[in-house]
Phi, psi and omega in degrees: 000136181292135176279115182241041179297140185247136181271159184296331180283359178263001185236149164243170183235143177233126176253125183275113182227024189263007183287165182273348179063037184300320179278359181249027179071020179082358180285161180277098190307310185300340180267358177290141184288138176232134182255101181224213187290347176265357187095196182273106181219161173303146179308322181304322181298323178295318180296313181297323179299337183258011173270158176303131185297333183279342189285138170288133186258125171251146180233121175277113183212151182234002176204170183050042188297327180297319180293320179291325182295341176287347187241349181177180179278118185276134171235132182251160178301326183299331182292342183280339185077007180269150177272352184273165173229171179121171185299327180296325178292319176298319178296318179299318178300321178292319179296322182299322184261356184295125183270358184245167182293338184229148177236121177271128186241139172206156177282156180273007183241032179237074188287351183256015178306139176297157182305317185246042183300331184277345184307311180299331179292324182283327188261359183296145173270120183230143181289323186230162175277096177224196179279155178235129188229137177285142173237123187274009181099339177242323180208159178286130177264082191300336182262005170254092192210166177234124187238136174283137180292348176295346181264009183303309182298319180297322179292319178301318179293321179300315180293317182295334179266015173099001180291134181231339186279121177294317182298317181294322179294317176304312183300328182282354181233043173053046181300131173268121179273114183260109184275137180230158179248098177222163175294152179299331179297328183301331182251022178291130172249143187269119178253332183229163178293330177296318178296323178296316179295324180296323180283000000 
């Protein structure tokens, strides 16, 4: 199997923060305060803290842009010229502006991510240049992934022809499922205020 290890200077990072937060009372989830090992900070700060320190950080966001701009370069769905919404549109927006060969993607509502969650994605041996997606042992974490920017055009076409499933798009591009051994809590994403309080 070909060794396709990727170096840190080959990646940029994108944090997905563009959702409407419908199950979160309409609030902007990544900006909700979480009290963890960094103290009381927005969930987004925990996520950014767990990205490679060398990576340029892009943030997919559609509101509260000033707050997000304090933490990274903001890209909005509107910049894509697409009429669709959803995480794939945010990913596409990130790929369009990504200056490196690879884009590391994660959601902004996963404050318990392990420090080196992205390591296995970079060091995996893969036969082809396709997408790389973490599998937590129980399910595929479709939004914890590493994408080659060579697929930017293909993703735009997928969205324009009605494609919405992140998992299906990965599958259509030879996604390598990278299995990791972490507690299920490590990959918990916050959908409701009750879930946030439980953590």
